[in-house]
BATI-335472 format. One record per residue: chain; residue in one letter; x, y, z of N, C-alpha, C in turn. Coordinates in steps of 0.1 Angstrom, whole numbers, padded with zeros to 4 digits, always signed. Layout:
<nodes>
c,r,n_c1,n_c2,n_c3,ca_c1,ca_c2,ca_c3,c_c1,c_c2,c_c3
A,A,X,Y,Z,X,Y,Z,X,Y,Z
...
</nodes>
This chain:
<nodes>
c,r,n_c1,n_c2,n_c3,ca_c1,ca_c2,ca_c3,c_c1,c_c2,c_c3
A,M,+0008,-0012,+0000,+0000,+0000,+0000,+0009,+0013,+0000
A,I,+0007,+0021,-0010,+0014,+0034,-0011,+0006,+0045,-0003
A,Q,+0012,+0050,+0007,+0006,+0061,+0014,+0010,+0075,+0008
A,I,+0000,+0082,+0004,+0002,+0095,-0002,-0001,+0106,+0008
A,I,+0009,+0114,+0012,+0007,+0124,+0023,-0002,+0135,+0017
A,N,-0014,+0137,+0023,-0024,+0147,+0018,-0022,+0160,+0026
A,T,-0012,+0168,+0021,-0010,+0181,+0027,-0019,+0191,+0023
A,G,-0027,+0189,+0013,-0037,+0199,+0008,-0030,+0208,-0002
A,V,-0018,+0206,-0005,-0011,+0215,-0015,-0004,+0206,-0026
A,A,-0012,+0198,-0032,-0007,+0189,-0042,-0018,+0185,-0052
A,N,-0014,+0181,-0064,-0023,+0176,-0074,-0024,+0161,-0072
A,I,-0032,+0156,-0063,-0033,+0142,-0059,-0039,+0134,-0070
A,R,-0048,+0139,-0078,-0055,+0131,-0087,-0047,+0125,-0098
A,S,-0037,+0132,-0103,-0029,+0127,-0114,-0019,+0116,-0108
A,L,-0015,+0118,-0096,-0007,+0108,-0090,-0015,+0095,-0087
A,Q,-0027,+0097,-0082,-0036,+0085,-0080,-0038,+0077,-0093
A,A,-0040,+0085,-0104,-0043,+0079,-0117,-0031,+0071,-0122
A,A,-0019,+0076,-0119,-0007,+0069,-0123,-0005,+0056,-0116
A,F,-0007,+0056,-0103,-0006,+0044,-0095,-0017,+0034,-0099
A,D,-0029,+0039,-0103,-0040,+0030,-0108,-0035,+0023,-0121
A,R,-0029,+0031,-0130,-0024,+0025,-0142,-0014,+0014,-0140
A,L,-0006,+0016,-0129,+0005,+0007,-0126,+0000,-0005,-0117
A,G,-0013,-0005,-0114,-0019,-0015,-0106,-0015,-0015,-0091
A,C,-0012,-0003,-0086,-0007,-0002,-0072,-0018,+0004,-0063
A,A,-0020,-0003,-0052,-0029,+0002,-0042,-0023,+0014,-0035
A,W,-0032,+0025,-0033,-0027,+0037,-0026,-0038,+0041,-0016
A,N,-0033,+0050,-0007,-0042,+0056,+0003,-0038,+0070,+0006
A,L,-0047,+0079,+0009,-0044,+0092,+0013,-0042,+0092,+0029
A,T,-0032,+0099,+0034,-0030,+0098,+0048,-0025,+0112,+0053
A,V,-0029,+0115,+0066,-0024,+0126,+0074,-0020,+0120,+0087
A,S,-0016,+0107,+0087,-0013,+0101,+0100,+0002,+0099,+0101
A,A,+0008,+0105,+0112,+0023,+0103,+0114,+0026,+0088,+0116
A,E,+0017,+0081,+0122,+0020,+0066,+0124,+0021,+0059,+0111
A,E,+0011,+0062,+0102,+0012,+0055,+0089,+0024,+0059,+0081
A,I,+0028,+0072,+0082,+0040,+0076,+0075,+0052,+0069,+0080
A,E,+0053,+0067,+0093,+0065,+0060,+0098,+0065,+0045,+0095
A,S,+0053,+0039,+0094,+0053,+0024,+0093,+0050,+0019,+0079
A,A,+0046,+0028,+0070,+0042,+0023,+0056,+0053,+0017,+0048
A,S,+0050,+0008,+0039,+0061,+0003,+0031,+0066,+0014,+0021
A,H,+0057,+0022,+0015,+0060,+0032,+0006,+0052,+0045,+0009
A,V,+0059,+0056,+0008,+0052,+0069,+0011,+0056,+0079,+0001
A,V,+0046,+0087,-0004,+0049,+0098,-0013,+0046,+0112,-0007
A,L,+0055,+0121,-0008,+0053,+0135,-0004,+0052,+0143,-0017
A,P,+0040,+0146,-0021,+0038,+0154,-0033,+0036,+0169,-0029
A,G,+0036,+0178,-0039,+0034,+0192,-0036,+0033,+0200,-0048
A,V,+0024,+0210,-0048,+0023,+0220,-0058,+0019,+0233,-0051
A,G,+0025,+0244,-0054,+0022,+0256,-0048,+0033,+0263,-0040
A,A,+0029,+0269,-0029,+0038,+0278,-0022,+0045,+0270,-0011
A,F,+0058,+0273,-0010,+0067,+0266,+0000,+0061,+0268,+0015
A,A,+0058,+0281,+0018,+0053,+0284,+0031,+0040,+0277,+0035
A,A,+0031,+0277,+0025,+0018,+0270,+0028,+0020,+0255,+0030
A,A,+0030,+0249,+0023,+0032,+0235,+0025,+0039,+0232,+0038
A,T,+0048,+0240,+0043,+0055,+0238,+0056,+0045,+0240,+0067
A,Q,+0036,+0250,+0065,+0026,+0252,+0075,+0016,+0241,+0077
A,S,+0012,+0235,+0065,+0003,+0224,+0065,+0010,+0212,+0072
A,I,+0022,+0209,+0069,+0030,+0198,+0075,+0030,+0199,+0090
A,D,+0033,+0211,+0095,+0034,+0214,+0109,+0020,+0213,+0116
A,Q,+0010,+0219,+0110,-0003,+0218,+0115,-0008,+0204,+0117
A,L,-0004,+0195,+0107,-0008,+0181,+0108,+0001,+0173,+0117
A,G,+0011,+0179,+0122,+0020,+0172,+0131,+0029,+0161,+0124
A,L,+0033,+0164,+0111,+0039,+0153,+0103,+0054,+0156,+0102
A,R,+0059,+0167,+0106,+0073,+0170,+0103,+0083,+0159,+0108
A,N,+0082,+0156,+0121,+0092,+0146,+0126,+0091,+0132,+0119
A,A,+0078,+0128,+0116,+0076,+0115,+0110,+0082,+0115,+0096
A,I,+0081,+0125,+0088,+0087,+0126,+0075,+0103,+0126,+0076
A,I,+0108,+0134,+0085,+0122,+0135,+0086,+0128,+0122,+0091
A,D,+0122,+0116,+0101,+0127,+0103,+0106,+0127,+0092,+0096
A,R,+0116,+0092,+0088,+0115,+0082,+0077,+0126,+0083,+0067
A,I,+0128,+0095,+0062,+0139,+0097,+0052,+0152,+0094,+0057
A,N,+0155,+0098,+0070,+0168,+0096,+0076,+0171,+0081,+0079
A,R,+0161,+0073,+0079,+0163,+0059,+0081,+0170,+0052,+0068
A,L,+0169,+0059,+0057,+0175,+0055,+0044,+0168,+0043,+0038
A,E,+0164,+0033,+0046,+0158,+0021,+0039,+0143,+0021,+0037
A,S,+0137,+0032,+0040,+0122,+0033,+0039,+0119,+0040,+0025
A,P,+0113,+0033,+0016,+0110,+0039,+0003,+0101,+0052,+0004
A,T,+0107,+0063,+0000,+0100,+0076,+0000,+0102,+0083,-0013
A,L,+0091,+0088,-0018,+0092,+0096,-0031,+0087,+0110,-0028
A,C,+0095,+0120,-0032,+0091,+0134,-0030,+0090,+0140,-0044
A,I,+0079,+0147,-0047,+0076,+0152,-0060,+0074,+0167,-0060
A,C,+0081,+0174,-0070,+0080,+0188,-0072,+0083,+0196,-0059
A,L,+0073,+0203,-0054,+0075,+0210,-0042,+0079,+0201,-0030
A,G,+0075,+0188,-0031,+0079,+0178,-0021,+0094,+0177,-0021
A,M,+0101,+0178,-0032,+0115,+0178,-0032,+0121,+0190,-0026
A,Q,+0115,+0202,-0029,+0120,+0214,-0023,+0119,+0215,-0008
A,L,+0108,+0208,-0003,+0106,+0208,+0011,+0117,+0201,+0019
A,L,+0125,+0193,+0012,+0136,+0186,+0019,+0147,+0196,+0023
A,C,+0147,+0208,+0017,+0157,+0218,+0019,+0154,+0225,+0032
A,E,+0164,+0233,+0036,+0163,+0241,+0049,+0153,+0253,+0046
A,S,+0153,+0258,+0034,+0145,+0270,+0032,+0144,+0272,+0017
A,S,+0136,+0283,+0013,+0134,+0286,-0001,+0134,+0301,-0002
A,E,+0140,+0306,-0013,+0140,+0320,-0016,+0125,+0325,-0017
A,E,+0116,+0316,-0020,+0102,+0320,-0022,+0096,+0325,-0009
A,S,+0100,+0319,+0002,+0094,+0322,+0015,+0105,+0321,+0026
A,K,+0113,+0332,+0027,+0125,+0331,+0035,+0123,+0328,+0050
A,L,+0111,+0331,+0055,+0109,+0328,+0069,+0103,+0314,+0072
A,A,+0099,+0307,+0061,+0094,+0294,+0063,+0106,+0284,+0065
A,K,+0103,+0274,+0074,+0114,+0264,+0077,+0111,+0251,+0070
A,G,+0119,+0247,+0061,+0118,+0234,+0054,+0121,+0223,+0064
A,L,+0121,+0211,+0058,+0124,+0199,+0066,+0139,+0199,+0071
A,G,+0148,+0205,+0063,+0162,+0206,+0067,+0170,+0193,+0065
A,I,+0165,+0184,+0058,+0172,+0172,+0055,+0184,+0175,+0046
A,I,+0182,+0184,+0037,+0193,+0189,+0028,+0197,+0203,+0032
A,P,+0210,+0206,+0035,+0214,+0219,+0040,+0216,+0229,+0028
A,H,+0205,+0231,+0021,+0205,+0240,+0010,+0192,+0248,+0010
A,A,+0192,+0259,+0002,+0179,+0266,-0001,+0176,+0266,-0016
A,T,+0163,+0265,-0019,+0160,+0266,-0033,+0159,+0281,-0037
A,T,+0163,+0284,-0050,+0163,+0297,-0055,+0155,+0299,-0068
A,R,+0150,+0311,-0071,+0142,+0313,-0082,+0150,+0313,-0095
A,F,+0144,+0308,-0106,+0151,+0309,-0119,+0154,+0324,-0122
A,G,+0164,+0326,-0130,+0168,+0340,-0134,+0158,+0346,-0144
A,D,+0160,+0359,-0147,+0151,+0366,-0156,+0152,+0362,-0171
A,K,+0162,+0354,-0174,+0165,+0351,-0188,+0155,+0340,-0194
A,V,+0148,+0334,-0185,+0138,+0324,-0189,+0124,+0327,-0184
A,K,+0114,+0321,-0191,+0101,+0323,-0187,+0098,+0315,-0174
A,I,+0091,+0322,-0164,+0088,+0316,-0151,+0073,+0316,-0149
A,P,+0068,+0305,-0145,+0074,+0292,-0142,+0079,+0284,-0155
A,Q,+0087,+0275,-0153,+0090,+0265,-0163,+0078,+0256,-0164
A,L,+0072,+0256,-0175,+0060,+0247,-0178,+0063,+0239,-0190
A,G,+0063,+0226,-0189,+0065,+0218,-0201,+0075,+0207,-0199
A,W,+0080,+0202,-0211,+0089,+0191,-0211,+0103,+0195,-0212
A,N,+0112,+0187,-0205,+0126,+0190,-0205,+0134,+0177,-0202
A,E,+0146,+0177,-0206,+0154,+0165,-0204,+0160,+0164,-0190
A,V,+0159,+0152,-0184,+0165,+0149,-0171,+0177,+0139,-0174
A,R,+0189,+0143,-0169,+0200,+0135,-0172,+0208,+0131,-0159
A,P,+0208,+0119,-0155,+0215,+0114,-0143,+0230,+0117,-0144
A,L,+0236,+0122,-0133,+0250,+0125,-0133,+0259,+0113,-0130
A,N,+0252,+0103,-0124,+0259,+0091,-0120,+0249,+0079,-0120
A,N,+0253,+0067,-0117,+0244,+0056,-0117,+0232,+0059,-0107
A,G,+0220,+0056,-0112,+0209,+0059,-0104,+0197,+0051,-0107
A,P,+0185,+0055,-0103,+0173,+0047,-0104,+0166,+0048,-0118
A,F,+0171,+0057,-0127,+0165,+0058,-0140,+0175,+0063,-0150
A,T,+0171,+0061,-0163,+0180,+0066,-0174,+0176,+0080,-0178
A,T,+0183,+0086,-0187,+0180,+0099,-0192,+0166,+0099,-0199
A,G,+0158,+0109,-0197,+0145,+0109,-0203,+0139,+0123,-0203
A,E,+0127,+0124,-0210,+0120,+0137,-0210,+0109,+0137,-0200
A,A,+0109,+0147,-0192,+0099,+0148,-0181,+0091,+0161,-0181
A,Y,+0080,+0161,-0174,+0072,+0173,-0174,+0075,+0181,-0161
A,F,+0077,+0194,-0163,+0080,+0203,-0152,+0070,+0214,-0150
A,A,+0068,+0218,-0138,+0060,+0230,-0135,+0066,+0237,-0122
A,N,+0077,+0245,-0124,+0084,+0250,-0113,+0090,+0264,-0115
A,S,+0090,+0272,-0105,+0097,+0285,-0106,+0109,+0286,-0098
A,Y,+0111,+0276,-0088,+0123,+0276,-0080,+0130,+0262,-0082
A,R,+0143,+0262,-0079,+0150,+0250,-0081,+0162,+0249,-0072
A,L,+0168,+0237,-0071,+0180,+0234,-0063,+0191,+0235,-0073
A,K,+0201,+0244,-0070,+0212,+0247,-0079,+0223,+0236,-0079
A,T,+0226,+0231,-0067,+0237,+0221,-0066,+0232,+0209,-0058
A,A,+0238,+0198,-0061,+0235,+0185,-0054,+0240,+0185,-0040
A,P,+0233,+0180,-0030,+0238,+0179,-0017,+0248,+0167,-0016
A,D,+0257,+0169,-0007,+0267,+0158,-0004,+0260,+0145,+0000
A,G,+0265,+0134,-0005,+0260,+0121,-0001,+0248,+0117,-0009
A,W,+0243,+0125,-0019,+0231,+0121,-0027,+0235,+0120,-0041
A,G,+0230,+0110,-0048,+0231,+0110,-0063,+0222,+0121,-0069
A,A,+0224,+0124,-0081,+0217,+0135,-0087,+0215,+0134,-0102
A,A,+0205,+0141,-0107,+0203,+0143,-0121,+0201,+0158,-0124
A,E,+0205,+0162,-0136,+0204,+0176,-0138,+0195,+0179,-0151
A,T,+0191,+0191,-0152,+0183,+0196,-0163,+0188,+0210,-0166
A,N,+0186,+0215,-0179,+0191,+0228,-0183,+0178,+0237,-0186
A,Y,+0177,+0248,-0178,+0167,+0258,-0181,+0172,+0271,-0177
A,G,+0178,+0278,-0187,+0186,+0290,-0184,+0198,+0288,-0175
A,G,+0203,+0276,-0177,+0215,+0271,-0169,+0211,+0258,-0162
A,K,+0221,+0250,-0158,+0219,+0237,-0152,+0213,+0238,-0138
A,F,+0204,+0230,-0134,+0199,+0228,-0121,+0197,+0214,-0118
A,I,+0195,+0211,-0105,+0193,+0197,-0100,+0179,+0193,-0101
A,S,+0175,+0184,-0110,+0161,+0180,-0112,+0157,+0167,-0104
A,S,+0167,+0160,-0099,+0163,+0148,-0091,+0175,+0145,-0082
A,I,+0172,+0140,-0070,+0183,+0135,-0061,+0178,+0122,-0055
A,W,+0187,+0114,-0051,+0184,+0101,-0044,+0194,+0097,-0034
A,R,+0190,+0090,-0024,+0198,+0085,-0013,+0191,+0073,-0006
A,G,+0198,+0062,-0005,+0191,+0050,+0001,+0178,+0047,-0007
A,R,+0167,+0046,-0001,+0154,+0043,-0007,+0146,+0056,-0009
A,T,+0152,+0068,-0008,+0145,+0080,-0011,+0148,+0085,-0024
A,L,+0138,+0089,-0032,+0139,+0095,-0045,+0131,+0108,-0045
A,A,+0138,+0119,-0049,+0131,+0132,-0050,+0132,+0137,-0064
A,C,+0121,+0142,-0069,+0120,+0146,-0083,+0114,+0160,-0084
A,Q,+0121,+0170,-0090,+0115,+0183,-0092,+0105,+0182,-0103
A,F,+0106,+0172,-0112,+0096,+0170,-0123,+0085,+0161,-0118
A,H,+0075,+0160,-0126,+0063,+0152,-0122,+0064,+0138,-0130
A,P,+0068,+0128,-0123,+0069,+0115,-0130,+0055,+0110,-0134
A,E,+0045,+0114,-0127,+0031,+0109,-0129,+0025,+0116,-0142
A,L,+0032,+0126,-0147,+0027,+0134,-0159,+0037,+0132,-0170
A,S,+0047,+0123,-0168,+0058,+0123,-0178,+0057,+0110,-0187
A,G,+0045,+0106,-0190,+0044,+0095,-0200,+0050,+0082,-0196
A,I,+0054,+0074,-0206,+0059,+0061,-0203,+0072,+0061,-0195
A,W,+0081,+0071,-0198,+0093,+0073,-0191,+0091,+0076,-0176
A,G,+0081,+0085,-0174,+0078,+0088,-0160,+0072,+0076,-0152
A,E,+0064,+0068,-0159,+0059,+0056,-0152,+0070,+0046,-0149
A,S,+0081,+0046,-0158,+0092,+0037,-0155,+0100,+0042,-0143
A,V,+0100,+0055,-0141,+0106,+0060,-0128,+0098,+0056,-0116
A,L,+0085,+0057,-0117,+0077,+0053,-0106,+0078,+0038,-0103
A,T,+0079,+0030,-0114,+0080,+0015,-0112,+0094,+0012,-0106
A,Q,+0104,+0019,-0110,+0118,+0016,-0104,+0117,+0019,-0089
A,W,+0110,+0030,-0085,+0109,+0033,-0071,+0101,+0023,-0063
A,I,+0090,+0019,-0069,+0081,+0010,-0062,+0088,-0004,-0060
A,E,+0095,-0008,-0071,+0102,-0021,-0070,+0114,-0021,-0061
A,G,+0119,-0010,-0059,+0131,-0009,-0049,+0143,-0004,-0055
A,I,+0148,+0007,-0051,+0161,+0013,-0055,+0170,+0013,-0043
A,T,+0183,+0011,-0046,+0193,+0013,-0035,+0204,+0021,-0042
A,C,+0206,+0033,-0038,+0216,+0042,-0045,+0227,+0046,-0035
</nodes>
């Protein structure tokens, strides 16, 4: 059973549809106990960094998410804003406190490109990882500029290179939306479901 954290700031329906296509059972949860004990957990997100962190704290889920990811062996998928929430902070909402698993801040794309980035772009792993190079769907205004120490990473070019995915242990975080990225995106989800060790 895949537990999808229902923070209220995510496009849950497209993710549910993707898991349905893959024949995977899923459940929406706001339970810290379920997050800690589930076989697979997804932290999705769309929208504002501050609203997402506030929702996580109001639901009492911060410690459960942090503890799960830090265990390394617990399969956890963080999508779009979900990936950014792993950071300490974001330029979007400087007073909001991220989960702090990654000692970085996300920053806004520069003025040379259209913001937000909406549409398809290439994702290229920088080292051995859970997926091959492919085309993915993005919807983001902020990004992680450098890979954190101890994590594998993939990069994408949009007005310059940025980190579009990171992985460590059984945690996979994607700035792109695998659930909206066609056959390649579904292969990313399948690799995560079946088990990655990076």
